[in-house]
C-alpha positions as CSV (number, residue, x, y, z in Angstrom):
1,X,5.8,-20.4,76.6
2,X,2.4,-22.1,75.8
3,X,0.8,-18.7,75.2
4,X,3.6,-17.8,72.8
5,X,3.2,-21.1,70.9
6,X,-0.6,-20.5,70.6
7,X,-0.1,-17.0,69.3
8,X,2.5,-18.2,66.8
9,X,0.3,-21.1,65.7
10,X,-2.7,-18.8,65.2
11,X,-0.7,-16.3,63.3
12,X,0.9,-18.9,61.0
13,X,-2.4,-20.8,60.4
14,X,-4.2,-17.5,59.9
15,X,-1.8,-16.5,57.1
16,X,-2.0,-20.0,55.5
17,X,-5.8,-19.8,55.8
18,X,-5.8,-16.5,53.9
19,X,-3.5,-17.9,51.1
20,X,-5.7,-21.0,51.0
21,X,-8.7,-18.9,50.3
22,X,-7.0,-17.2,47.4
23,X,-6.1,-20.7,46.0
24,X,-9.7,-21.8,46.5
25,X,-10.9,-18.9,44.4
26,X,-8.4,-19.7,41.7
27,X,-9.2,-23.4,41.7
28,X,-12.9,-22.9,41.6
29,X,-12.6,-20.2,38.9
30,X,-10.5,-22.6,36.8
31,X,-13.0,-25.5,37.2
32,X,-16.0,-23.4,36.4
33,X,-14.5,-21.6,33.3
34,X,-12.6,-24.5,31.9
35,X,-14.7,-27.5,32.6
36,X,-18.0,-27.1,34.4
37,X,-20.0,-24.1,33.2
38,X,-23.0,-24.5,31.0
39,X,-21.3,-22.1,28.5
40,X,-18.4,-24.5,28.1
41,X,-20.7,-27.4,27.2
42,X,-22.9,-25.3,24.9
43,X,-19.8,-24.0,23.0
44,X,-18.9,-27.6,22.5
45,X,-22.4,-28.3,21.2
46,X,-23.1,-30.8,23.9
47,X,-25.1,-31.3,27.1
48,X,-23.1,-32.6,30.1
49,X,-23.3,-36.4,30.0
50,X,-24.8,-38.2,33.1
51,X,-21.4,-39.6,34.1
52,X,-19.6,-36.2,33.8
53,X,-17.9,-35.0,37.0
54,X,-15.6,-32.0,37.1
55,X,-13.7,-33.9,39.9
56,X,-12.4,-36.4,37.2
57,X,-11.1,-33.5,35.1
58,X,-9.4,-31.4,37.8
59,X,-7.6,-33.5,40.4
60,X,-5.0,-30.7,41.3
61,X,-7.7,-28.1,41.9
62,X,-9.8,-30.5,44.1
63,X,-6.6,-31.4,46.0
64,X,-6.0,-27.7,46.7
65,X,-9.5,-27.4,48.1
66,X,-9.0,-30.5,50.4
67,X,-5.6,-29.3,51.8
68,X,-7.0,-25.8,52.3
69,X,-10.0,-27.1,54.2
70,X,-7.8,-28.8,56.8
71,X,-5.6,-25.7,57.3
72,X,-8.6,-23.5,57.8
73,X,-10.2,-25.9,60.2
74,X,-7.1,-26.1,62.3
75,X,-6.8,-22.3,62.3
76,X,-10.4,-21.8,63.4
77,X,-10.1,-24.5,66.1
78,X,-7.0,-22.8,67.5
79,X,-8.7,-19.4,67.3
80,X,-11.7,-20.6,69.1
81,X,-9.6,-22.2,71.9
82,X,-7.6,-18.9,72.2
83,X,-10.7,-16.8,72.4
84,X,-12.3,-19.0,75.1
85,X,-9.1,-19.0,77.2
86,X,-8.7,-15.2,76.8
87,X,-12.4,-14.8,77.8
88,X,-11.9,-16.9,80.9
89,X,-8.8,-15.1,81.9
90,X,-10.6,-11.7,81.9
91,X,-13.8,-12.9,83.7
């Protein structure tokens, strides 16, 4: 039962981790091309002000990155535990 739970948790978090990586790419791509790149500022005829922070302009995208981090961290911890237990069982 415990082994089945671990396998299910690893499979579920692995899938969520992959989806999260896709959202990371989308969020970072959006931030760079819409707010943060030097080209955006030069097209506006400005230099980035000292107070400028893309975080202030993209709360949803930064939220996606934060949630994704915790999902991937949980997945990798479970994967590591699973690998260590499998290794011990075969030694």
